[in-house]
mmCIF entry with sequence, helices, sheets and N, C-alpha, C, O atoms, coordinates in Angstrom:
data_MODEL
# 
_entry.id   MODEL 
# 
_entity.id                         1 
_entity.type                       polymer 
_entity.pdbx_number_of_molecules   1 
# 
_entity_poly.entity_id                      1 
_entity_poly.type                           'polypeptide(L)' 
_entity_poly.nstd_linkage                   no 
_entity_poly.nstd_monomer                   no 
_entity_poly.pdbx_seq_one_letter_code       MTEEKKKLRRKTLAKWLKESILRLGPTFIKIGQQFSTRVDILPQEYVDQLSELQ 
_entity_poly.pdbx_seq_one_letter_code_can   MTEEKKKLRRKTLAKWLKESILRLGPTFIKIGQQFSTRVDILPQEYVDQLSELQ 
_entity_poly.pdbx_strand_id                 A 
# 
loop_
_entity_poly_seq.entity_id 
_entity_poly_seq.num 
_entity_poly_seq.mon_id 
_entity_poly_seq.hetero 
1 1  MET n 
1 2  THR n 
1 3  GLU n 
1 4  GLU n 
1 5  LYS n 
1 6  LYS n 
1 7  LYS n 
1 8  LEU n 
1 9  ARG n 
1 10 ARG n 
1 11 LYS n 
1 12 THR n 
1 13 LEU n 
1 14 ALA n 
1 15 LYS n 
1 16 TRP n 
1 17 LEU n 
1 18 LYS n 
1 19 GLU n 
1 20 SER n 
1 21 ILE n 
1 22 LEU n 
1 23 ARG n 
1 24 LEU n 
1 25 GLY n 
1 26 PRO n 
1 27 THR n 
1 28 PHE n 
1 29 ILE n 
1 30 LYS n 
1 31 ILE n 
1 32 GLY n 
1 33 GLN n 
1 34 GLN n 
1 35 PHE n 
1 36 SER n 
1 37 THR n 
1 38 ARG n 
1 39 VAL n 
1 40 ASP n 
1 41 ILE n 
1 42 LEU n 
1 43 PRO n 
1 44 GLN n 
1 45 GLU n 
1 46 TYR n 
1 47 VAL n 
1 48 ASP n 
1 49 GLN n 
1 50 LEU n 
1 51 SER n 
1 52 GLU n 
1 53 LEU n 
1 54 GLN n 
# 
_struct_asym.id          A 
_struct_asym.entity_id   1 
# 
loop_
_struct_conf.conf_type_id 
_struct_conf.id 
_struct_conf.pdbx_PDB_helix_id 
_struct_conf.beg_label_comp_id 
_struct_conf.beg_label_asym_id 
_struct_conf.beg_label_seq_id 
_struct_conf.pdbx_beg_PDB_ins_code 
_struct_conf.end_label_comp_id 
_struct_conf.end_label_asym_id 
_struct_conf.end_label_seq_id 
_struct_conf.pdbx_end_PDB_ins_code 
_struct_conf.beg_auth_comp_id 
_struct_conf.beg_auth_asym_id 
_struct_conf.beg_auth_seq_id 
_struct_conf.end_auth_comp_id 
_struct_conf.end_auth_asym_id 
_struct_conf.end_auth_seq_id 
_struct_conf.pdbx_PDB_helix_class 
_struct_conf.details 
_struct_conf.pdbx_PDB_helix_length 
HELX_P HELX_P1 AA1 GLU A 3  ? LEU A 24 ? GLU A 3  LEU A 24 1 ? 22 
HELX_P HELX_P2 AA2 PRO A 26 ? SER A 36 ? PRO A 26 SER A 36 1 ? 11 
HELX_P HELX_P3 AA3 GLN A 44 ? SER A 51 ? GLN A 44 SER A 51 1 ? 8  
# 
_struct_conf_type.id          HELX_P 
_struct_conf_type.criteria    ? 
_struct_conf_type.reference   ? 
# 
loop_
_atom_site.group_PDB 
_atom_site.id 
_atom_site.type_symbol 
_atom_site.label_atom_id 
_atom_site.label_alt_id 
_atom_site.label_comp_id 
_atom_site.label_asym_id 
_atom_site.label_entity_id 
_atom_site.label_seq_id 
_atom_site.pdbx_PDB_ins_code 
_atom_site.Cartn_x 
_atom_site.Cartn_y 
_atom_site.Cartn_z 
_atom_site.occupancy 
_atom_site.B_iso_or_equiv 
_atom_site.pdbx_formal_charge 
_atom_site.auth_seq_id 
_atom_site.auth_comp_id 
_atom_site.auth_asym_id 
_atom_site.auth_atom_id 
_atom_site.pdbx_PDB_model_num 
ATOM 1   N N  . MET A 1 1  ? 92.854 82.648  90.628 1.00 0.00 ? 1  MET A N  1 
ATOM 2   C CA . MET A 1 1  ? 91.857 83.542  90.761 1.00 0.00 ? 1  MET A CA 1 
ATOM 3   C C  . MET A 1 1  ? 90.647 83.152  89.756 1.00 0.00 ? 1  MET A C  1 
ATOM 4   O O  . MET A 1 1  ? 90.856 83.101  88.544 1.00 0.00 ? 1  MET A O  1 
ATOM 5   N N  . THR A 1 2  ? 89.416 82.888  90.290 1.00 0.00 ? 2  THR A N  1 
ATOM 6   C CA . THR A 1 2  ? 88.448 82.491  89.459 1.00 0.00 ? 2  THR A CA 1 
ATOM 7   C C  . THR A 1 2  ? 87.899 83.658  88.601 1.00 0.00 ? 2  THR A C  1 
ATOM 8   O O  . THR A 1 2  ? 88.153 84.818  88.924 1.00 0.00 ? 2  THR A O  1 
ATOM 9   N N  . GLU A 1 3  ? 87.158 83.368  87.522 1.00 0.00 ? 3  GLU A N  1 
ATOM 10  C CA . GLU A 1 3  ? 86.610 84.450  86.646 1.00 0.00 ? 3  GLU A CA 1 
ATOM 11  C C  . GLU A 1 3  ? 85.653 85.239  87.438 1.00 0.00 ? 3  GLU A C  1 
ATOM 12  O O  . GLU A 1 3  ? 85.571 86.444  87.204 1.00 0.00 ? 3  GLU A O  1 
ATOM 13  N N  . GLU A 1 4  ? 84.951 84.725  88.308 1.00 0.00 ? 4  GLU A N  1 
ATOM 14  C CA . GLU A 1 4  ? 83.946 85.452  89.181 1.00 0.00 ? 4  GLU A CA 1 
ATOM 15  C C  . GLU A 1 4  ? 84.721 86.455  90.068 1.00 0.00 ? 4  GLU A C  1 
ATOM 16  O O  . GLU A 1 4  ? 84.316 87.614  90.164 1.00 0.00 ? 4  GLU A O  1 
ATOM 17  N N  . LYS A 1 5  ? 85.772 86.052  90.687 1.00 0.00 ? 5  LYS A N  1 
ATOM 18  C CA . LYS A 1 5  ? 86.596 86.971  91.510 1.00 0.00 ? 5  LYS A CA 1 
ATOM 19  C C  . LYS A 1 5  ? 87.124 88.096  90.697 1.00 0.00 ? 5  LYS A C  1 
ATOM 20  O O  . LYS A 1 5  ? 87.149 89.242  91.144 1.00 0.00 ? 5  LYS A O  1 
ATOM 21  N N  . LYS A 1 6  ? 87.575 87.765  89.429 1.00 0.00 ? 6  LYS A N  1 
ATOM 22  C CA . LYS A 1 6  ? 88.215 88.832  88.601 1.00 0.00 ? 6  LYS A CA 1 
ATOM 23  C C  . LYS A 1 6  ? 87.200 89.817  88.164 1.00 0.00 ? 6  LYS A C  1 
ATOM 24  O O  . LYS A 1 6  ? 87.498 91.008  88.081 1.00 0.00 ? 6  LYS A O  1 
ATOM 25  N N  . LYS A 1 7  ? 86.051 89.391  87.889 1.00 0.00 ? 7  LYS A N  1 
ATOM 26  C CA . LYS A 1 7  ? 84.813 90.232  87.597 1.00 0.00 ? 7  LYS A CA 1 
ATOM 27  C C  . LYS A 1 7  ? 84.548 91.166  88.711 1.00 0.00 ? 7  LYS A C  1 
ATOM 28  O O  . LYS A 1 7  ? 84.462 92.379  88.518 1.00 0.00 ? 7  LYS A O  1 
ATOM 29  N N  . LEU A 1 8  ? 84.421 90.639  89.833 1.00 0.00 ? 8  LEU A N  1 
ATOM 30  C CA . LEU A 1 8  ? 84.202 91.431  91.187 1.00 0.00 ? 8  LEU A CA 1 
ATOM 31  C C  . LEU A 1 8  ? 85.216 92.446  91.382 1.00 0.00 ? 8  LEU A C  1 
ATOM 32  O O  . LEU A 1 8  ? 84.911 93.598  91.690 1.00 0.00 ? 8  LEU A O  1 
ATOM 33  N N  . ARG A 1 9  ? 86.464 92.044  91.207 1.00 0.00 ? 9  ARG A N  1 
ATOM 34  C CA . ARG A 1 9  ? 87.547 92.899  91.508 1.00 0.00 ? 9  ARG A CA 1 
ATOM 35  C C  . ARG A 1 9  ? 87.504 94.134  90.444 1.00 0.00 ? 9  ARG A C  1 
ATOM 36  O O  . ARG A 1 9  ? 87.641 95.304  90.799 1.00 0.00 ? 9  ARG A O  1 
ATOM 37  N N  . ARG A 1 10 ? 87.291 93.717  89.056 1.00 0.00 ? 10 ARG A N  1 
ATOM 38  C CA . ARG A 1 10 ? 87.154 94.880  88.077 1.00 0.00 ? 10 ARG A CA 1 
ATOM 39  C C  . ARG A 1 10 ? 85.957 95.828  88.430 1.00 0.00 ? 10 ARG A C  1 
ATOM 40  O O  . ARG A 1 10 ? 86.103 97.047  88.331 1.00 0.00 ? 10 ARG A O  1 
ATOM 41  N N  . LYS A 1 11 ? 84.839 95.307  88.818 1.00 0.00 ? 11 LYS A N  1 
ATOM 42  C CA . LYS A 1 11 ? 83.674 96.083  89.165 1.00 0.00 ? 11 LYS A CA 1 
ATOM 43  C C  . LYS A 1 11 ? 84.098 97.009  90.516 1.00 0.00 ? 11 LYS A C  1 
ATOM 44  O O  . LYS A 1 11 ? 83.702 98.173  90.566 1.00 0.00 ? 11 LYS A O  1 
ATOM 45  N N  . THR A 1 12 ? 84.802 96.526  91.454 1.00 0.00 ? 12 THR A N  1 
ATOM 46  C CA . THR A 1 12 ? 85.120 97.255  92.631 1.00 0.00 ? 12 THR A CA 1 
ATOM 47  C C  . THR A 1 12 ? 86.117 98.384  92.179 1.00 0.00 ? 12 THR A C  1 
ATOM 48  O O  . THR A 1 12 ? 85.952 99.539  92.570 1.00 0.00 ? 12 THR A O  1 
ATOM 49  N N  . LEU A 1 13 ? 87.139 98.038  91.364 1.00 0.00 ? 13 LEU A N  1 
ATOM 50  C CA . LEU A 1 13 ? 88.038 99.124  90.949 1.00 0.00 ? 13 LEU A CA 1 
ATOM 51  C C  . LEU A 1 13 ? 87.438 100.089 89.958 1.00 0.00 ? 13 LEU A C  1 
ATOM 52  O O  . LEU A 1 13 ? 87.864 101.242 89.890 1.00 0.00 ? 13 LEU A O  1 
ATOM 53  N N  . ALA A 1 14 ? 86.485 99.663  89.207 1.00 0.00 ? 14 ALA A N  1 
ATOM 54  C CA . ALA A 1 14 ? 85.830 100.699 88.296 1.00 0.00 ? 14 ALA A CA 1 
ATOM 55  C C  . ALA A 1 14 ? 85.097 101.698 89.144 1.00 0.00 ? 14 ALA A C  1 
ATOM 56  O O  . ALA A 1 14 ? 85.078 102.899 88.872 1.00 0.00 ? 14 ALA A O  1 
ATOM 57  N N  . LYS A 1 15 ? 84.496 101.167 90.175 1.00 0.00 ? 15 LYS A N  1 
ATOM 58  C CA . LYS A 1 15 ? 83.668 102.089 91.124 1.00 0.00 ? 15 LYS A CA 1 
ATOM 59  C C  . LYS A 1 15 ? 84.654 103.064 91.737 1.00 0.00 ? 15 LYS A C  1 
ATOM 60  O O  . LYS A 1 15 ? 84.420 104.272 91.715 1.00 0.00 ? 15 LYS A O  1 
ATOM 61  N N  . TRP A 1 16 ? 85.668 102.602 92.244 1.00 0.00 ? 16 TRP A N  1 
ATOM 62  C CA . TRP A 1 16 ? 86.738 103.425 92.941 1.00 0.00 ? 16 TRP A CA 1 
ATOM 63  C C  . TRP A 1 16 ? 87.233 104.404 91.864 1.00 0.00 ? 16 TRP A C  1 
ATOM 64  O O  . TRP A 1 16 ? 87.515 105.545 92.230 1.00 0.00 ? 16 TRP A O  1 
ATOM 65  N N  . LEU A 1 17 ? 87.358 104.087 90.648 1.00 0.00 ? 17 LEU A N  1 
ATOM 66  C CA . LEU A 1 17 ? 87.889 104.906 89.682 1.00 0.00 ? 17 LEU A CA 1 
ATOM 67  C C  . LEU A 1 17 ? 86.911 106.136 89.452 1.00 0.00 ? 17 LEU A C  1 
ATOM 68  O O  . LEU A 1 17 ? 87.263 107.314 89.513 1.00 0.00 ? 17 LEU A O  1 
ATOM 69  N N  . LYS A 1 18 ? 85.643 105.684 89.181 1.00 0.00 ? 18 LYS A N  1 
ATOM 70  C CA . LYS A 1 18 ? 84.571 106.750 89.150 1.00 0.00 ? 18 LYS A CA 1 
ATOM 71  C C  . LYS A 1 18 ? 84.610 107.762 90.154 1.00 0.00 ? 18 LYS A C  1 
ATOM 72  O O  . LYS A 1 18 ? 84.618 108.964 89.887 1.00 0.00 ? 18 LYS A O  1 
ATOM 73  N N  . GLU A 1 19 ? 84.636 107.225 91.456 1.00 0.00 ? 19 GLU A N  1 
ATOM 74  C CA . GLU A 1 19 ? 84.597 108.116 92.652 1.00 0.00 ? 19 GLU A CA 1 
ATOM 75  C C  . GLU A 1 19 ? 85.748 108.971 92.727 1.00 0.00 ? 19 GLU A C  1 
ATOM 76  O O  . GLU A 1 19 ? 85.621 110.103 93.194 1.00 0.00 ? 19 GLU A O  1 
ATOM 77  N N  . SER A 1 20 ? 86.905 108.535 92.299 1.00 0.00 ? 20 SER A N  1 
ATOM 78  C CA . SER A 1 20 ? 88.107 109.261 92.232 1.00 0.00 ? 20 SER A CA 1 
ATOM 79  C C  . SER A 1 20 ? 88.092 110.451 91.316 1.00 0.00 ? 20 SER A C  1 
ATOM 80  O O  . SER A 1 20 ? 88.555 111.561 91.577 1.00 0.00 ? 20 SER A O  1 
ATOM 81  N N  . ILE A 1 21 ? 87.424 110.023 90.067 1.00 0.00 ? 21 ILE A N  1 
ATOM 82  C CA . ILE A 1 21 ? 87.342 111.054 88.982 1.00 0.00 ? 21 ILE A CA 1 
ATOM 83  C C  . ILE A 1 21 ? 86.416 112.177 89.406 1.00 0.00 ? 21 ILE A C  1 
ATOM 84  O O  . ILE A 1 21 ? 86.646 113.358 89.145 1.00 0.00 ? 21 ILE A O  1 
ATOM 85  N N  . LEU A 1 22 ? 85.345 111.742 90.081 1.00 0.00 ? 22 LEU A N  1 
ATOM 86  C CA . LEU A 1 22 ? 84.282 112.893 90.704 1.00 0.00 ? 22 LEU A CA 1 
ATOM 87  C C  . LEU A 1 22 ? 85.007 113.747 91.646 1.00 0.00 ? 22 LEU A C  1 
ATOM 88  O O  . LEU A 1 22 ? 84.723 114.945 91.667 1.00 0.00 ? 22 LEU A O  1 
ATOM 89  N N  . ARG A 1 23 ? 85.956 113.261 92.468 1.00 0.00 ? 23 ARG A N  1 
ATOM 90  C CA . ARG A 1 23 ? 86.568 114.050 93.377 1.00 0.00 ? 23 ARG A CA 1 
ATOM 91  C C  . ARG A 1 23 ? 87.579 115.064 92.692 1.00 0.00 ? 23 ARG A C  1 
ATOM 92  O O  . ARG A 1 23 ? 87.761 116.188 93.161 1.00 0.00 ? 23 ARG A O  1 
ATOM 93  N N  . LEU A 1 24 ? 88.196 114.623 91.608 1.00 0.00 ? 24 LEU A N  1 
ATOM 94  C CA . LEU A 1 24 ? 89.203 115.383 90.946 1.00 0.00 ? 24 LEU A CA 1 
ATOM 95  C C  . LEU A 1 24 ? 88.667 116.716 90.190 1.00 0.00 ? 24 LEU A C  1 
ATOM 96  O O  . LEU A 1 24 ? 89.340 117.732 90.013 1.00 0.00 ? 24 LEU A O  1 
ATOM 97  N N  . GLY A 1 25 ? 87.385 116.522 89.797 1.00 0.00 ? 25 GLY A N  1 
ATOM 98  C CA . GLY A 1 25 ? 86.825 117.722 89.275 1.00 0.00 ? 25 GLY A CA 1 
ATOM 99  C C  . GLY A 1 25 ? 86.344 117.625 87.794 1.00 0.00 ? 25 GLY A C  1 
ATOM 100 O O  . GLY A 1 25 ? 86.342 116.551 87.192 1.00 0.00 ? 25 GLY A O  1 
ATOM 101 N N  . PRO A 1 26 ? 85.944 118.779 87.247 1.00 0.00 ? 26 PRO A N  1 
ATOM 102 C CA . PRO A 1 26 ? 85.350 118.666 85.892 1.00 0.00 ? 26 PRO A CA 1 
ATOM 103 C C  . PRO A 1 26 ? 86.272 118.340 84.803 1.00 0.00 ? 26 PRO A C  1 
ATOM 104 O O  . PRO A 1 26 ? 85.816 117.674 83.874 1.00 0.00 ? 26 PRO A O  1 
ATOM 105 N N  . THR A 1 27 ? 87.467 118.698 84.772 1.00 0.00 ? 27 THR A N  1 
ATOM 106 C CA . THR A 1 27 ? 88.399 118.170 83.698 1.00 0.00 ? 27 THR A CA 1 
ATOM 107 C C  . THR A 1 27 ? 88.455 116.641 83.568 1.00 0.00 ? 27 THR A C  1 
ATOM 108 O O  . THR A 1 27 ? 88.301 116.019 82.517 1.00 0.00 ? 27 THR A O  1 
ATOM 109 N N  . PHE A 1 28 ? 88.694 116.127 84.771 1.00 0.00 ? 28 PHE A N  1 
ATOM 110 C CA . PHE A 1 28 ? 88.793 114.625 84.873 1.00 0.00 ? 28 PHE A CA 1 
ATOM 111 C C  . PHE A 1 28 ? 87.493 114.003 84.649 1.00 0.00 ? 28 PHE A C  1 
ATOM 112 O O  . PHE A 1 28 ? 87.470 112.875 84.156 1.00 0.00 ? 28 PHE A O  1 
ATOM 113 N N  . ILE A 1 29 ? 86.341 114.637 84.971 1.00 0.00 ? 29 ILE A N  1 
ATOM 114 C CA . ILE A 1 29 ? 85.065 114.034 84.554 1.00 0.00 ? 29 ILE A CA 1 
ATOM 115 C C  . ILE A 1 29 ? 84.887 114.049 83.143 1.00 0.00 ? 29 ILE A C  1 
ATOM 116 O O  . ILE A 1 29 ? 84.336 113.100 82.585 1.00 0.00 ? 29 ILE A O  1 
ATOM 117 N N  . LYS A 1 30 ? 85.298 115.027 82.523 1.00 0.00 ? 30 LYS A N  1 
ATOM 118 C CA . LYS A 1 30 ? 85.188 115.130 80.970 1.00 0.00 ? 30 LYS A CA 1 
ATOM 119 C C  . LYS A 1 30 ? 85.937 113.924 80.336 1.00 0.00 ? 30 LYS A C  1 
ATOM 120 O O  . LYS A 1 30 ? 85.447 113.252 79.428 1.00 0.00 ? 30 LYS A O  1 
ATOM 121 N N  . ILE A 1 31 ? 87.180 113.696 80.889 1.00 0.00 ? 31 ILE A N  1 
ATOM 122 C CA . ILE A 1 31 ? 88.009 112.678 80.437 1.00 0.00 ? 31 ILE A CA 1 
ATOM 123 C C  . ILE A 1 31 ? 87.444 111.278 80.657 1.00 0.00 ? 31 ILE A C  1 
ATOM 124 O O  . ILE A 1 31 ? 87.626 110.373 79.842 1.00 0.00 ? 31 ILE A O  1 
ATOM 125 N N  . GLY A 1 32 ? 86.766 111.134 81.765 1.00 0.00 ? 32 GLY A N  1 
ATOM 126 C CA . GLY A 1 32 ? 86.130 109.898 82.137 1.00 0.00 ? 32 GLY A CA 1 
ATOM 127 C C  . GLY A 1 32 ? 84.895 109.691 81.154 1.00 0.00 ? 32 GLY A C  1 
ATOM 128 O O  . GLY A 1 32 ? 84.624 108.586 80.686 1.00 0.00 ? 32 GLY A O  1 
ATOM 129 N N  . GLN A 1 33 ? 84.215 110.772 80.898 1.00 0.00 ? 33 GLN A N  1 
ATOM 130 C CA . GLN A 1 33 ? 83.079 110.677 79.873 1.00 0.00 ? 33 GLN A CA 1 
ATOM 131 C C  . GLN A 1 33 ? 83.620 110.145 78.612 1.00 0.00 ? 33 GLN A C  1 
ATOM 132 O O  . GLN A 1 33 ? 83.064 109.167 78.112 1.00 0.00 ? 33 GLN A O  1 
ATOM 133 N N  . GLN A 1 34 ? 84.629 110.672 78.048 1.00 0.00 ? 34 GLN A N  1 
ATOM 134 C CA . GLN A 1 34 ? 85.346 110.165 76.779 1.00 0.00 ? 34 GLN A CA 1 
ATOM 135 C C  . GLN A 1 34 ? 85.692 108.760 76.839 1.00 0.00 ? 34 GLN A C  1 
ATOM 136 O O  . GLN A 1 34 ? 85.420 108.029 75.887 1.00 0.00 ? 34 GLN A O  1 
ATOM 137 N N  . PHE A 1 35 ? 86.298 108.298 77.929 1.00 0.00 ? 35 PHE A N  1 
ATOM 138 C CA . PHE A 1 35 ? 86.611 106.912 78.152 1.00 0.00 ? 35 PHE A CA 1 
ATOM 139 C C  . PHE A 1 35 ? 85.414 106.084 78.228 1.00 0.00 ? 35 PHE A C  1 
ATOM 140 O O  . PHE A 1 35 ? 85.510 104.915 77.853 1.00 0.00 ? 35 PHE A O  1 
ATOM 141 N N  . SER A 1 36 ? 84.315 106.518 78.653 1.00 0.00 ? 36 SER A N  1 
ATOM 142 C CA . SER A 1 36 ? 83.142 105.656 78.826 1.00 0.00 ? 36 SER A CA 1 
ATOM 143 C C  . SER A 1 36 ? 82.639 105.225 77.421 1.00 0.00 ? 36 SER A C  1 
ATOM 144 O O  . SER A 1 36 ? 81.910 104.238 77.331 1.00 0.00 ? 36 SER A O  1 
ATOM 145 N N  . THR A 1 37 ? 82.968 105.859 76.437 1.00 0.00 ? 37 THR A N  1 
ATOM 146 C CA . THR A 1 37 ? 82.679 105.460 75.099 1.00 0.00 ? 37 THR A CA 1 
ATOM 147 C C  . THR A 1 37 ? 83.584 104.487 74.425 1.00 0.00 ? 37 THR A C  1 
ATOM 148 O O  . THR A 1 37 ? 83.303 104.040 73.313 1.00 0.00 ? 37 THR A O  1 
ATOM 149 N N  . ARG A 1 38 ? 84.736 104.125 75.111 1.00 0.00 ? 38 ARG A N  1 
ATOM 150 C CA . ARG A 1 38 ? 85.793 103.304 74.374 1.00 0.00 ? 38 ARG A CA 1 
ATOM 151 C C  . ARG A 1 38 ? 85.563 101.957 74.906 1.00 0.00 ? 38 ARG A C  1 
ATOM 152 O O  . ARG A 1 38 ? 86.311 101.566 75.802 1.00 0.00 ? 38 ARG A O  1 
ATOM 153 N N  . VAL A 1 39 ? 84.609 101.180 74.465 1.00 0.00 ? 39 VAL A N  1 
ATOM 154 C CA . VAL A 1 39 ? 84.505 99.693  74.860 1.00 0.00 ? 39 VAL A CA 1 
ATOM 155 C C  . VAL A 1 39 ? 85.519 98.884  74.190 1.00 0.00 ? 39 VAL A C  1 
ATOM 156 O O  . VAL A 1 39 ? 85.637 97.695  74.485 1.00 0.00 ? 39 VAL A O  1 
ATOM 157 N N  . ASP A 1 40 ? 86.333 99.492  73.224 1.00 0.00 ? 40 ASP A N  1 
ATOM 158 C CA . ASP A 1 40 ? 87.425 98.612  72.675 1.00 0.00 ? 40 ASP A CA 1 
ATOM 159 C C  . ASP A 1 40 ? 88.630 98.499  73.456 1.00 0.00 ? 40 ASP A C  1 
ATOM 160 O O  . ASP A 1 40 ? 89.435 97.594  73.241 1.00 0.00 ? 40 ASP A O  1 
ATOM 161 N N  . ILE A 1 41 ? 88.820 99.485  74.471 1.00 0.00 ? 41 ILE A N  1 
ATOM 162 C CA . ILE A 1 41 ? 90.073 99.523  75.321 1.00 0.00 ? 41 ILE A CA 1 
ATOM 163 C C  . ILE A 1 41 ? 89.783 99.243  76.738 1.00 0.00 ? 41 ILE A C  1 
ATOM 164 O O  . ILE A 1 41 ? 90.710 98.865  77.454 1.00 0.00 ? 41 ILE A O  1 
ATOM 165 N N  . LEU A 1 42 ? 88.536 99.394  77.247 1.00 0.00 ? 42 LEU A N  1 
ATOM 166 C CA . LEU A 1 42 ? 88.296 99.231  78.640 1.00 0.00 ? 42 LEU A CA 1 
ATOM 167 C C  . LEU A 1 42 ? 87.275 98.056  78.829 1.00 0.00 ? 42 LEU A C  1 
ATOM 168 O O  . LEU A 1 42 ? 86.374 97.845  78.017 1.00 0.00 ? 42 LEU A O  1 
ATOM 169 N N  . PRO A 1 43 ? 87.491 97.260  80.023 1.00 0.00 ? 43 PRO A N  1 
ATOM 170 C CA . PRO A 1 43 ? 86.532 96.255  80.292 1.00 0.00 ? 43 PRO A CA 1 
ATOM 171 C C  . PRO A 1 43 ? 85.118 96.795  80.467 1.00 0.00 ? 43 PRO A C  1 
ATOM 172 O O  . PRO A 1 43 ? 84.959 97.970  80.799 1.00 0.00 ? 43 PRO A O  1 
ATOM 173 N N  . GLN A 1 44 ? 84.098 95.991  80.258 1.00 0.00 ? 44 GLN A N  1 
ATOM 174 C CA . GLN A 1 44 ? 82.723 96.425  80.348 1.00 0.00 ? 44 GLN A CA 1 
ATOM 175 C C  . GLN A 1 44 ? 82.319 97.117  81.662 1.00 0.00 ? 44 GLN A C  1 
ATOM 176 O O  . GLN A 1 44 ? 81.510 98.043  81.714 1.00 0.00 ? 44 GLN A O  1 
ATOM 177 N N  . GLU A 1 45 ? 83.011 96.535  82.807 1.00 0.00 ? 45 GLU A N  1 
ATOM 178 C CA . GLU A 1 45 ? 82.608 97.040  84.235 1.00 0.00 ? 45 GLU A CA 1 
ATOM 179 C C  . GLU A 1 45 ? 83.102 98.551  84.300 1.00 0.00 ? 45 GLU A C  1 
ATOM 180 O O  . GLU A 1 45 ? 82.427 99.372  84.922 1.00 0.00 ? 45 GLU A O  1 
ATOM 181 N N  . TYR A 1 46 ? 84.314 98.929  83.638 1.00 0.00 ? 46 TYR A N  1 
ATOM 182 C CA . TYR A 1 46 ? 84.746 100.322 83.676 1.00 0.00 ? 46 TYR A CA 1 
ATOM 183 C C  . TYR A 1 46 ? 83.734 101.112 82.750 1.00 0.00 ? 46 TYR A C  1 
ATOM 184 O O  . TYR A 1 46 ? 83.218 102.136 83.197 1.00 0.00 ? 46 TYR A O  1 
ATOM 185 N N  . VAL A 1 47 ? 83.462 100.712 81.591 1.00 0.00 ? 47 VAL A N  1 
ATOM 186 C CA . VAL A 1 47 ? 82.532 101.415 80.841 1.00 0.00 ? 47 VAL A CA 1 
ATOM 187 C C  . VAL A 1 47 ? 81.216 101.693 81.471 1.00 0.00 ? 47 VAL A C  1 
ATOM 188 O O  . VAL A 1 47 ? 80.676 102.783 81.282 1.00 0.00 ? 47 VAL A O  1 
ATOM 189 N N  . ASP A 1 48 ? 80.628 100.712 82.259 1.00 0.00 ? 48 ASP A N  1 
ATOM 190 C CA . ASP A 1 48 ? 79.426 100.929 82.970 1.00 0.00 ? 48 ASP A CA 1 
ATOM 191 C C  . ASP A 1 48 ? 79.473 102.057 83.984 1.00 0.00 ? 48 ASP A C  1 
ATOM 192 O O  . ASP A 1 48 ? 78.669 102.988 84.016 1.00 0.00 ? 48 ASP A O  1 
ATOM 193 N N  . GLN A 1 49 ? 80.544 101.872 84.846 1.00 0.00 ? 49 GLN A N  1 
ATOM 194 C CA . GLN A 1 49 ? 80.753 102.881 85.797 1.00 0.00 ? 49 GLN A CA 1 
ATOM 195 C C  . GLN A 1 49 ? 80.878 104.252 85.236 1.00 0.00 ? 49 GLN A C  1 
ATOM 196 O O  . GLN A 1 49 ? 80.134 105.166 85.591 1.00 0.00 ? 49 GLN A O  1 
ATOM 197 N N  . LEU A 1 50 ? 81.947 104.406 84.245 1.00 0.00 ? 50 LEU A N  1 
ATOM 198 C CA . LEU A 1 50 ? 82.204 105.718 83.743 1.00 0.00 ? 50 LEU A CA 1 
ATOM 199 C C  . LEU A 1 50 ? 80.976 106.344 82.917 1.00 0.00 ? 50 LEU A C  1 
ATOM 200 O O  . LEU A 1 50 ? 80.894 107.562 82.761 1.00 0.00 ? 50 LEU A O  1 
ATOM 201 N N  . SER A 1 51 ? 80.097 105.520 82.436 1.00 0.00 ? 51 SER A N  1 
ATOM 202 C CA . SER A 1 51 ? 78.949 105.999 81.750 1.00 0.00 ? 51 SER A CA 1 
ATOM 203 C C  . SER A 1 51 ? 78.071 106.769 82.681 1.00 0.00 ? 51 SER A C  1 
ATOM 204 O O  . SER A 1 51 ? 77.395 107.673 82.189 1.00 0.00 ? 51 SER A O  1 
ATOM 205 N N  . GLU A 1 52 ? 77.993 106.531 83.950 1.00 0.00 ? 52 GLU A N  1 
ATOM 206 C CA . GLU A 1 52 ? 77.446 107.260 84.957 1.00 0.00 ? 52 GLU A CA 1 
ATOM 207 C C  . GLU A 1 52 ? 77.862 108.667 85.086 1.00 0.00 ? 52 GLU A C  1 
ATOM 208 O O  . GLU A 1 52 ? 77.167 109.454 85.728 1.00 0.00 ? 52 GLU A O  1 
ATOM 209 N N  . LEU A 1 53 ? 78.888 109.007 84.549 1.00 0.00 ? 53 LEU A N  1 
ATOM 210 C CA . LEU A 1 53 ? 79.384 110.409 84.459 1.00 0.00 ? 53 LEU A CA 1 
ATOM 211 C C  . LEU A 1 53 ? 78.747 111.323 83.453 1.00 0.00 ? 53 LEU A C  1 
ATOM 212 O O  . LEU A 1 53 ? 78.919 112.541 83.475 1.00 0.00 ? 53 LEU A O  1 
ATOM 213 N N  . GLN A 1 54 ? 77.976 110.673 82.537 1.00 0.00 ? 54 GLN A N  1 
ATOM 214 C CA . GLN A 1 54 ? 77.449 111.417 81.523 1.00 0.00 ? 54 GLN A CA 1 
ATOM 215 C C  . GLN A 1 54 ? 76.326 112.262 81.995 1.00 0.00 ? 54 GLN A C  1 
ATOM 216 O O  . GLN A 1 54 ? 75.734 113.000 81.208 1.00 0.00 ? 54 GLN A O  1 
# 
């Protein structure tokens, strides 16, 4: 798997995660907001998507 494909896959999964969190409701949105600040444990694609929950 090339680096470009890996990046695209992470971006797709990050978008899916954000949409799933939105469907789960306010408690999960708050958790997602907290994770959006954790650039030390999540790839940048996830941080970018979760930052949209702010």
